[in-house]
C-alpha positions, 0 to 999 in steps of 0.5 A: 620809561624803562622796561625789562621782561622775562617770560615770568614777569616784566618790570617797568618804571612809568612816568605819567603826567598830571591830567594825562588820560590813561585808558581803563584796562585790565589783564586776563592773565597777569597780576599787576603790582605797582608802587607809586614812587612820586606824585599823587593819583587816584586809582579806582576812587582811592587817593594814593601818595608816594610809597603806596602799593596797589595791586590789580588781580586778573580781570580787575579794571584799572582806572587811574587819574593823575593829580600830579606828575607820577612815577610808578614801578610796575611789575606784571606776572607773568609777562604775556604780550598783548594781555591788555584789554581796554574797557 
């Protein structure tokens, strides 16, 4: 994983593996903007393929399922450490 941040935003390149368990979570203060670069996944019931963009608004629950190894660019704005809550 590669990651950088300022107080305005943080950006990371995330690698997730087929069948990886990633906890359902949400952010109270940040909006999360994601681009699936490679792989195939289901997010909140929708199948995503490379090039798909998906956004989580504040308090929206993310519930991913990785059907293949995936690489994702993730931008959260603003960057607030600790603003991740598991469901």
